[in-house]
N, C-alpha and C positions, 0 to 999 in steps of 0.2 A: 816578347811572353811568356811567363812561364807557363810550363805544360800543364795541363786539366789532372795527366798521367805518367809518370816514367814508371816501364817497367822494366827490372834488371836482372838478367840470366835467369828465370822463369824455367827450371824443370818440371817436368810433372808426370808421375808414369800412372797408369791405371792394370791392376796388377802386374803382370809380367810385358807390360807394352808401355813405352816408352813416348808419350804423347808428344811433348816439349823437351827439346836439350839446349838451357840457357840462351831463352829466346827473352828479348829486349828491345822492345818498341816506346815509344810518347805516343798520346793524342795530346792536339791544344785545345782550350777552348774553343767553340761554336765550330770544331773542327767535324766532314765528314771523312768518313773512311767507307770502303768496300771491302770486305773481308769475302777472302775465295778462297780455294783450295781442293782439291780429292775430296770424294766422299772415305770417311777417317780420319783425316789429314787434321784434325781436333778443331773447326771452325765454331762448332756450336760447344767445345771443353772449352773454349777459353770465355765464351762471350760467358758462359756459365763461373768461371771460375773467377772472373771481374765482377759479378754480380749477388751470389752466396759466400766470396772468398775477400770479401776489398782487404782486407788488415790481412793477405800475406806478409811476409817481409816484402816479398820481390818489387810488391807495388807504392809507388809514393805519389798519394793523392794532393791537387792544390784547389781546391780549401780540402781540410778534413774535419771532420764527415763530409763525405761527398752525397750529394742525393740519385740514386741510380736508378731509374725503368729500365725493365726487360719482358720482351716478350720470346721466349720458347715456343717448341715444340706443341708443349702443352698453355691453353689461352691465360692463363692466373688468375681464374673467377671461381667463385663459388656456385654449382650448379643449382646449387636447391633455394640460393637465394634469387632473388628478382635482378635482372641490372639495373635496374635504380639502384637497389641496395647494393649492388657491390659496388656501384660508380660512389655512394656517398663513402662506403667503407674507406675504401682505398684512396678515395680525395683528402680523406682526413689524415692519414699519412704523409702527404707529401706536402707541407709548407708552401712551394711556390705553383700549386695548383693549377690549371689553365680556366680562363673566366669561365660563368657559365651561360657565357653566349660561344664560346668554341664547341662547348659539350652538347648545346644545343644543335648546332651548324652538323657536328661527327655524328649523331645522330642522324639529325634529317638525312644527310646525304648519301649516311649507308642504309637506308632502308631503315633503321631500328627503334625511330620515334615509335612508334604504336605498340612496339614487344616491349620498353622500356619497363613495365610494372609484371612482365611474365618473367617466371626465372628460368634462369639459360639452361637448365633440362631441359625446355621445350624448342630448345630452337635446334634449326640443321646444322650442319658443320660449317656451314656458309656463311652465318647468322653466328656462328661462336666463334668465328675468326674475327669476321670485324668488329664483334664486340669486344674482343683481348686486345684490339687495335685500337680500339675507341679508349680501355683504361691506363693501355702503353702511353698514347697522345697527349691526356690529360694531364701526368703528372706533372711534366714543366721542371723536370729534372735537369741537374744540370749534365747527365750521359742517359739520352738513350739507345738500347740492346737491344738487335732487331734481329733477328733467327729467321730467317724466310721469310717475311714478313706479306709475299705475295703468294705464299700455297695457300689455297682454298680459296683466292679470290678470282672472280669472273673480271670478265675483260673488261667492263665499265666501270669497277670500281679503282681499276691503276690509275686512273687521273683521278679522279678523288681522294687517291692517296697521295699521289701525286701535290695536291694542292693541299693540304692539310699537312704533308711532311713542311714543305713552306714557312706556313704561319710556327711550326715549331721549331727551324732556324732562324728565323724572328725575333723567337725570345730566347734566343744566345745557346740553345743547347746543342753540345757537342754529339753525333748520332754516329752509333755501328750497326752497318747493313750485312748480315751474311746473306749471300744467294750463291744458286749454282749459275745462274744469268739473266740480266736483267731482261731480255727480250724486250720490248715496247714500253719497259717501264722508264723513264727522266728518275733517274740520283745523281744530284750534280756533285761528287764524290769530289775529294781533292786529292787524294791517297787511298791508292790502291795496296794492302795488304794479304799477300798470296802466302799460306801456308804449304808450304813445301820440305821434305828432308826433315820434320821434326825442329824447324824455324819457318821465318816469315822473309820476304820476300817483298821490299817496299818499291813499288813505282810513286810516281807523283801521277794525277790524270793527263 
């Protein structure tokens, strides 16, 4: 099987601080990866580079171009627009967007169905986080990048997210999930990428 992504010797610095030194790894189609590491090890930086700089010479994609959906610390929504307007806009960007039935299921299960026509600016922080997750999950992208997706979620929302991620896996998306700890959340990852000393330690689940 050809890799979805092959990264060869990625070196990256921010100011005077070197974050990565000749970082090499691969991601296979449909693979689920848990990305861990201490604070400041570069977890968020790596996801941002994959999403915002996919044409770096160190990244080799198959297929190319590739569709990537990303949820970072920001929810990635326009606060002045309604959730419905946001979902329609971002849905137009992704050619393999998930079906409307899945969208309705997401809105219902995360408790946002009745607020879908309200501006995102009127949402609580927890609701905004759920709205961002809905946006990311609906993309149907070949690669889904989730940076601390459990932050801001109540305990009741964890099994809901588990269920919806199963749907995403079933559609064939590869998933990279960043977390400081899974706790009671079940993420059936195949490999653990652990960032340490500017490089990766890769172990099987």
